[in-house]
N, C-alpha and C positions, 0 to 999 in steps of 0.2 A: 187498139194494138193491131191495126191493120198492117199486114206484112210482116208480123212477128211469128216465126215458127213456133210451134208448142206441141209438145207430146200430149196425147190424151190424158187429161186430169179430171178428177171429180171433186167439186167444192162440197162441203159438208157442213151444215149448222143446224143447231137446235136452239129454240127458244123454250124456257123452262119456268118452273114455279119458284125458283130460288137459286142461290149461289153455292150451296153445299151440294156437291155431286152424290153425296150419300143419300140425301133425302129428296133432292129435286126430281120433279116429274116433268115429262115432256108435254108441252102444249102446241108446238109447232116444229116441223122438220122440213129441212129443204136439201135438195142436191142439184147441182149444176155440172153436167158431164160435157166438157169442151175440148177442143184441140184434136190433133191427131188427123187433120184433113177430114173430119167427119162433121156432120151436123150437130148443133148443140142440142142437148136434151135437158129439160129442167123439170123439177116438180116441186111443189110446196104444198103442205098439207097441214091443216089445223088438227089437233088431237084432244079428244076429251080425256083428262089425266085420271078421272075419277075422284079428284080432290078439288077442293076450292083453290082458286089461283089468289094468292096474297096481292093485297092492293098495291104493295110496293113493287112487285113483279110486273103487274099489269100497267102500272104507270111508266114503266120502261118500254115494253114491247106492244101495249094496247089490247093485249088478249085477255079479256075479263072471263070470270067464271061463266057468266051468262052466254057469252059468245062462243066459247069452246064447247060448252054442253050443247048448244043449238046446232052448231055447224061442225064440230070435230068428229072425226072418225073414232071408233072404239080403240082404246089404248093397246090392246093386245094386237089387233089387226096392224095398227100403225108401226108398233115395235117389230113385228114380224116383216113388214114391209122394209124397214130400215135395215133390218139384218140382212135381207135378201139383196139390197143394193150394196151394202158393204162387202158382202161375200162375193158378189160380182167383181167388185174392184180388186180384191184379193186375189181371186182366181185368174184375173187378166193382168196381174201385177201393175194395175193401174193406180198412180199416186192419188191418195186420199188426202184432200188439202183442207185446212182450216185454220182460224186464228184462235190460238190456245185450244186447239183441238183435244188436247188431253182432258179437258173439261167435259167436252161434249161426248168423247168416247167413254168416259168414266161413267157419266150419266147414263149413257145406253147400256153399258155393262150392268149397272145396278137395276135398271128397268127390265133387262133380260133375265136376270136373277129372280127378280120380284115377280114378273108375270110369265116368263116362259120356262122358268125353272132350272136355268144353266147360265154360266158366264157367256159373255159375247164371244170369246175365241173358241169355246166349246161348241157353240152354235155354228161358227163360222168353219169350224173344223180345221183351223190354221191360225197362226199369229196374224194380227191385223197390221199388215205392212205392204207396200211401203207407204209411210205417211209423211206429209210435208206440213209442219207447223208453222206458220208465218210469224207467230210470236217469237218462237225460238231463233228463227232466222234473223228477224229484226234486231233482237238483242246480241246476236252474234256479229253481225254488220256494224252496229252501232251501240256499243254497250254503255256509253257515257252520253247518249242523247238525253237532253233535259226535258223536263215536263213542259208542256205548252202553257198550262195554266193550272190553278188549283183544281179544276174540274176535269182536265184533259191529261192523261197520261203520256209519258214519253214513247210507250210502245202499244197503245191501244189501237184498234183498227183504224179509227178515223186518222190517227197521227200517221199510221204507216201509209195509208193512202195519200194523205196531204204531202208528205216528205219523200215518198218512194215511187209513187204512181203518177200523181199529177205533173210532176216536173218532166216525166218522159212522155207522157201522154196527156196534154192539156185539156183535152176534151172529157177526161175521166175525172170528176170531182166529187167530193163527198157530199151526200144529200142527207142532212139530219132528219129530214122529214120522212124519208123512205128507210132510214137505218133502223137496226133492231127487228127487222123482218128476217126470217131464215134464208130466204132465197137472196135477198139483197146482200147480206152479209156473206154468203156463199160466193157471190160474184166479185165482191171486193177482196176477199181473201185471195181468190184466184189471180186477180189483178196484181196483189201484192207478191204472190208467190212468183208470178213471171218476172216482175221487177227484181225481186230478191235473187232469183236463181240466175240473172244475168250477171251478178256481181262476180268479179274475178276469183274471189276465194271459193266459189262453188264450180268453177269451170271444169268441165269433163267428169263431174260426179255422177254416177249412175244413182237412179231412185234408191236402190238398196244401200249403196254406200252412204248416201245422204241421210238415210233413215238411221243407220248405225251411228253416224256422227251426231245426229240429234239427241240419241239416247245420253251421249256423253256431255254435249253442251247443255242440254236441260238439267242434268244432274249438277254440273258446275254452277250454272245460274241459280238454281235452288239453293245450293250450299252457301253461295255468296250473299243471298237474300236472307237466309237464316242467320248468318253471322251479323248482319245488319240489325235484324230484329232482336237478336240477343244483346245488343247493346242496352236495351231497355227492359227486355224480357228474357231472363236466363233460360227460361224453359221453352222458349219458342222452337217449334219444328216445322220445317217445310219439306214435305215428301217429293223428291226429285225423280220419282218413277215416271216413265213416259214410254209409250203414248197412253197407257191406261194405268191409273193408280190403283193399287190393291185395297181391297176393303180394309177398314181401320182395325176391326178386331176379328177373332175367330169365328164368333157367332154370325157376323155379317158374311164371313167367307162361306159359310155353310148355307145360309138361308137369310134373305132380306124380306 
């Protein structure tokens, strides 16, 4: 992206023990702070989640129970460090960028409740914003994009890179061998964000304006998906809250 001006943004990604943000534990986190005519700053850290890493999850990101126990930092220390970085972004109005970042922020919120005794935004002492979710932007730009294959979805990170980034910057290509590491996914999300934000529909939008718009877009996207699911499951529900999903029940709201 040489020659492309970019405000300072922070890519954020987690690798976890599962897909349910209510129960998933962090096994790796990454941040990539780039742009704004400042030198890039990156961090990637393994985390001992204090529980076993399911084989299904380890097969995706390669982080086994044995590896994170041997090399990972204490989960409380790691969560504290993540909160510190998120707080810095919020205090400096620096966009926090990720692909389906509502999952990552919800996992972090539950880990904060679990280990630090308070919700994420209580610890940050402010709403977490501005946030840029490249999944939301991708669906907004091209809502009818088709799946690439049975195993590759229309809006997953790889597809966004291949369809939105590589055509603009041919040297940036998806590397499946490097994928699913927190720092790699941070970087790819940032590339997608820069490509997406160059789209005319976002021209001139401030980070705060874009954040508020994504709240509306995400709700509409989830409502549409829920309607689709209810063709076969009348009870299907898709929570369109963004960027942090509320706990599913009152007991979880109080303590996880």
